C-alpha positions as CSV (number, residue, x, y, z in Angstrom):
1,M,-27.2,-27.4,-0.8
2,N,-27.4,-30.8,0.8
3,I,-27.7,-34.2,-1.0
4,R,-31.4,-34.3,-0.6
5,D,-31.7,-31.0,-2.4
6,T,-29.6,-32.4,-5.2
7,S,-31.7,-35.5,-5.4
8,Q,-34.9,-33.6,-5.8
9,I,-33.4,-31.3,-8.6
10,V,-32.1,-34.4,-10.3
11,K,-35.4,-36.0,-10.3
12,Q,-37.1,-32.9,-11.5
13,V,-34.9,-32.3,-14.6
14,Y,-34.1,-36.1,-15.6
15,P,-37.3,-36.7,-17.5
16,N,-37.1,-33.3,-19.4
17,L,-33.8,-33.9,-20.9
18,M,-35.3,-34.3,-24.4
19,L,-33.0,-32.8,-26.7
20,N,-32.7,-34.4,-30.2
21,V,-29.9,-33.3,-32.5
22,K,-29.9,-34.2,-36.3
23,F,-26.9,-33.3,-38.2
24,D,-25.8,-33.6,-41.9
25,Y,-21.9,-33.7,-41.7
26,G,-21.5,-33.5,-45.5
27,K,-23.6,-30.2,-45.5
28,D,-22.2,-29.0,-42.2
29,K,-25.6,-28.1,-41.0
30,G,-28.4,-29.7,-39.0
31,S,-31.3,-29.1,-36.5
32,V,-32.1,-29.5,-32.8
33,S,-35.6,-30.2,-31.5
34,G,-37.1,-30.7,-27.9
35,I,-35.6,-27.1,-26.9
36,K,-38.4,-25.9,-24.7
37,V,-38.7,-28.7,-22.2
38,T,-34.9,-29.2,-22.1
39,K,-34.3,-25.4,-21.7
40,E,-36.3,-25.4,-18.5
41,A,-34.2,-28.4,-17.2
42,I,-31.1,-26.5,-18.0
43,R,-32.4,-23.4,-16.4
44,I,-32.9,-25.4,-13.1
45,L,-29.5,-26.9,-13.2
46,H,-28.0,-23.4,-14.0
47,Q,-29.9,-21.7,-11.3
48,N,-28.8,-24.4,-8.5
49,E,-25.2,-24.4,-9.9
50,L,-25.1,-28.1,-10.8
51,F,-22.8,-29.5,-13.4
52,T,-21.7,-26.0,-14.0
53,E,-18.7,-27.0,-16.5
54,Q,-21.4,-28.4,-18.9
55,V,-24.4,-26.5,-18.0
56,D,-23.1,-22.8,-18.1
57,P,-21.8,-23.0,-21.9
58,L,-25.2,-24.7,-22.8
59,W,-27.3,-22.2,-21.0
60,S,-25.5,-18.8,-21.9
61,D,-24.4,-19.9,-25.4
62,F,-27.3,-21.7,-26.7
63,F,-30.6,-22.2,-24.6
64,V,-30.9,-18.6,-23.2
65,S,-31.6,-17.2,-26.6
66,K,-33.9,-19.9,-28.0
67,T,-37.7,-19.4,-28.0
68,T,-38.7,-22.0,-30.4
69,D,-38.8,-25.8,-29.7
70,Q,-36.6,-26.5,-33.0
71,T,-33.8,-24.5,-34.5
72,E,-31.2,-25.0,-37.1
73,I,-27.5,-25.5,-36.1
74,D,-24.1,-25.2,-37.7
75,G,-20.9,-27.3,-37.0
76,N,-19.8,-25.1,-34.0
77,Q,-23.3,-25.2,-32.4
78,R,-23.5,-28.9,-32.8
79,R,-20.2,-29.5,-31.1
80,L,-21.2,-27.0,-28.4
81,V,-24.5,-28.8,-27.7
82,E,-23.3,-32.6,-28.2
83,T,-20.2,-32.2,-26.2
84,N,-21.8,-30.8,-23.2
85,Y,-25.3,-32.2,-23.4
86,N,-24.4,-35.8,-23.9
87,Y,-22.1,-35.8,-20.9
88,L,-24.7,-34.0,-18.9
89,K,-27.4,-36.5,-19.9
90,I,-25.3,-39.6,-19.0
91,A,-24.3,-38.1,-15.6
92,I,-27.8,-37.0,-14.7
93,E,-29.1,-40.5,-15.5
94,A,-26.5,-42.2,-13.4
95,L,-27.1,-39.8,-10.4
96,H,-30.7,-40.1,-10.7
97,K,-30.7,-43.9,-10.5
98,T,-28.3,-43.9,-7.5
99,L,-30.1,-41.2,-5.7
100,S,-33.7,-42.6,-6.5
101,E,-32.6,-45.7,-4.2
102,V,-31.5,-43.6,-1.3
103,F,-34.2,-40.9,-1.0
104,L,-38.0,-41.0,-0.9
105,D,-40.2,-38.4,-2.2
106,E,-40.5,-34.9,-0.6
107,F,-43.3,-34.6,2.0
108,E,-46.2,-32.7,0.8
109,N,-46.8,-29.2,2.6
110,S,-43.5,-29.3,4.2
111,V,-40.4,-27.0,4.7
112,R,-36.9,-27.4,5.3
113,I,-35.1,-25.7,8.1
114,K,-31.4,-25.5,8.3
115,L,-30.3,-24.9,11.9
116,P,-27.5,-22.4,13.0
117,P,-24.4,-24.1,14.2
118,T,-24.8,-25.6,17.6
119,N,-22.3,-26.4,20.3
120,D,-24.3,-28.7,22.7
121,F,-27.7,-30.0,23.3
122,S,-28.7,-27.0,25.6
123,E,-28.3,-24.9,22.7
124,L,-30.0,-27.0,20.3
125,S,-32.9,-27.2,22.7
126,K,-33.2,-23.4,23.0
127,I,-33.0,-23.1,19.2
128,S,-35.8,-25.7,18.7
129,N,-37.9,-24.0,21.4
130,E,-37.5,-20.7,19.6
131,L,-38.6,-22.3,16.3
132,N,-41.6,-23.9,18.0
133,K,-42.8,-20.6,19.2
134,S,-42.0,-18.8,16.0
135,I,-43.5,-21.3,13.5
136,S,-45.9,-23.8,15.2
137,I,-47.8,-21.1,17.1
138,P,-48.6,-18.7,14.1
139,I,-49.6,-21.6,11.8
140,S,-52.1,-23.2,14.4
141,H,-54.3,-20.3,13.9
142,K,-57.9,-21.2,13.3
143,N,-57.7,-19.6,9.7
144,I,-54.6,-21.4,8.9
145,D,-55.2,-25.0,10.2
146,G,-51.5,-26.0,10.2
147,N,-49.4,-27.8,12.7
148,T,-45.8,-29.0,12.7
149,S,-44.5,-32.6,12.6
150,I,-40.8,-33.3,12.1
151,K,-40.3,-36.1,9.5
152,S,-36.7,-36.3,9.2
153,V,-33.2,-34.8,10.3
154,E,-30.7,-34.8,7.6
155,N,-26.8,-35.2,8.3
156,G,-24.0,-32.9,7.8
157,S,-25.4,-29.5,8.9
158,I,-28.6,-30.1,10.9
159,W,-31.6,-29.9,8.7
160,F,-35.1,-30.6,9.7
161,V,-37.8,-31.6,7.3
162,V,-41.1,-30.3,8.8
163,V,-44.5,-31.1,7.5
164,V,-46.8,-28.2,8.3
165,A,-50.2,-29.7,7.4
166,S,-51.5,-27.3,4.8
167,P,-50.5,-25.1,1.6
168,L,-51.6,-22.0,3.6
169,A,-49.3,-22.9,6.4
170,V,-46.5,-23.3,4.0
171,G,-47.2,-19.8,2.7
172,L,-47.4,-18.3,6.2
173,V,-43.9,-19.9,7.1
174,G,-42.5,-18.3,3.7
175,G,-44.1,-15.2,4.7
176,I,-42.5,-15.1,8.2
177,A,-39.3,-16.1,6.7
178,W,-39.2,-13.2,4.0
179,A,-40.2,-10.7,6.8
180,S,-37.6,-12.0,9.0
181,A,-35.0,-11.7,6.3
182,V,-36.0,-8.1,5.6
183,I,-35.5,-7.2,9.4
184,H,-32.2,-9.1,9.5
185,K,-31.0,-7.0,6.5
186,K,-32.3,-3.8,8.3
187,K,-30.5,-4.7,11.5
188,Q,-27.3,-5.1,9.7
189,E,-27.9,-1.7,7.9
190,G,-28.5,-0.3,11.5
191,K,-25.2,-1.6,12.9
192,I,-23.3,0.2,10.1
193,F,-25.5,3.4,10.6
194,E,-24.7,3.2,14.4
195,E,-21.0,3.0,13.8
196,H,-21.2,5.9,11.4
197,V,-23.3,8.1,13.9
198,K,-20.8,7.1,16.7
199,S,-17.9,8.5,14.5
200,L,-19.5,11.8,13.9
201,E,-18.4,14.8,15.8
202,L,-21.7,15.5,17.3
203,A,-22.9,16.1,20.9
204,N,-24.1,13.0,22.6
205,E,-27.6,14.2,22.7
206,Q,-27.6,14.8,18.9
207,K,-26.2,11.1,18.3
208,E,-29.1,9.8,20.5
209,V,-31.6,11.6,18.5
210,F,-30.3,9.7,15.2
211,L,-30.0,6.3,17.0
212,D,-33.4,6.7,18.5
213,A,-34.8,7.5,14.9
214,Q,-33.1,4.3,13.6
215,K,-34.5,2.3,16.3
216,K,-38.1,3.7,15.8
217,Q,-37.8,2.9,12.2
218,L,-36.9,-0.6,12.8
219,E,-39.9,-1.1,15.2
220,L,-42.2,0.5,12.5
221,L,-40.9,-2.0,9.8
222,I,-41.6,-4.9,12.4
223,E,-45.0,-3.6,12.9
224,T,-45.8,-3.1,9.2
225,E,-44.3,-6.6,8.2
226,S,-46.4,-8.2,10.9
227,K,-49.6,-6.4,10.0
228,A,-49.3,-7.2,6.5
229,L,-48.9,-11.1,7.2
230,N,-51.9,-10.7,9.8
231,D,-54.1,-9.1,7.1
232,E,-53.1,-11.6,4.5
233,Y,-53.4,-14.8,6.4
234,Y,-55.5,-14.2,9.5
235,K,-58.1,-11.9,7.9
236,E,-58.9,-10.3,11.1
237,S,-57.5,-7.8,13.6
238,N,-56.3,-9.2,16.8
239,N,-53.6,-7.7,19.0
240,E,-52.6,-11.1,20.5
241,D,-52.1,-12.5,17.0
242,L,-50.2,-9.5,15.7
243,E,-47.9,-9.6,18.7
244,R,-47.2,-13.3,18.2
245,L,-46.3,-12.6,14.5
246,K,-43.9,-9.7,15.7
247,H,-42.4,-12.2,18.1
248,S,-41.9,-14.7,15.3
249,I,-40.4,-12.3,12.9
250,V,-37.9,-10.8,15.5
251,T,-36.8,-14.2,16.8
252,I,-36.3,-15.6,13.2
253,S,-34.4,-12.7,12.1
254,S,-32.0,-13.2,15.2
255,L,-31.7,-16.9,14.2
256,I,-31.0,-16.0,10.6
257,N,-28.2,-13.8,11.7
258,K,-26.7,-17.0,13.3
259,G,-27.2,-19.1,10.3
260,L,-30.6,-20.3,10.1
261,E,-32.2,-21.0,6.7
262,I,-35.9,-21.8,6.0
263,H,-36.7,-23.3,2.6
264,P,-39.8,-24.7,0.8
265,S,-39.7,-28.4,-0.2
266,L,-38.7,-28.8,-3.8
267,N,-42.2,-29.9,-4.8
268,T,-43.8,-26.7,-3.7
269,P,-45.6,-24.9,-6.3
270,E,-43.7,-21.8,-7.7
271,D,-46.2,-19.3,-6.5
272,V,-45.8,-20.5,-3.0
273,S,-42.0,-21.1,-3.1
274,N,-41.6,-17.6,-4.4
275,L,-42.8,-16.5,-1.0
276,F,-39.6,-17.8,0.8
277,P,-36.4,-15.5,0.5
278,D,-33.3,-16.7,-1.5
279,F,-30.8,-17.1,1.4
280,K,-27.9,-16.7,-1.0
281,K,-28.9,-13.1,-1.7
282,L,-30.3,-11.7,1.7
283,N,-28.5,-8.6,0.9
284,L,-30.7,-7.8,-2.1
285,I,-34.0,-8.7,-0.2
286,E,-36.6,-6.0,-0.2
287,S,-39.9,-5.6,1.9
288,K,-43.2,-6.5,0.2
289,T,-45.0,-3.9,2.2
290,K,-45.4,-0.4,1.2
291,L,-43.6,1.3,4.0
292,I,-43.0,4.8,3.0
293,G,-40.5,5.2,5.7
294,D,-38.3,2.4,4.8
295,H,-35.3,4.5,4.1
296,K,-32.1,5.0,5.8
297,V,-32.0,7.8,8.2
298,A,-29.3,10.3,6.9
């Protein structure tokens, strides 16, 4: 996660830290209100692994089990909440003030692209050209009405902030990223399967049958993922469009193997941001298509 990501998360959770603790020390009991809105803020921090020392106990030992906006607490719960929450709120407030002076708001209808490590300008140019063909061309379709405009380049690892012009274009980029991650996973499984086949005591002809079946299965998956995107976003059957989507998925999957990541901006609606894969959990990603043949060859 880069500093812009952190900035946007802090901006999102800062106004929602609304917890209010009232406690009667003589009776050793009290109450907490403002739980629901604060719980969502704590969930976001927990999900993004920020301020883990304070957030993890708050989430697991208090918030995760709460369903009402107010609850009674005893002395142990008061100490748990106040010790962690008070420090967290001060830290978030200070960080929000500092980062607000550094970063502007997220661009509407944008995605963030982390490039694979590059050694020189030639390699950077090649990757940029591959991204242009894999993203700019598919979203320029008449039914998508998208285009790309690079708005900023982040420091550290190279991150492009790219405005794609329309919500539908953001969704299509997410769909391409998801399908590419599925193909990336399948390729990794294929490499393992290939090594397994080579180790078997079989005739070369038999080994070729297994490997050819694996190759055809991958091609079928690419075809199915491409057709699903074509049907969902283009709403028409066109071989040229389908081939472009296939090229995008294959190209992006290869770049993912090298370290590419594609993320929605943090102000993207949840129903659209869920179209993008979690690059921390690529090994768990599953195809969204109903491909019966999506099983390993045994």
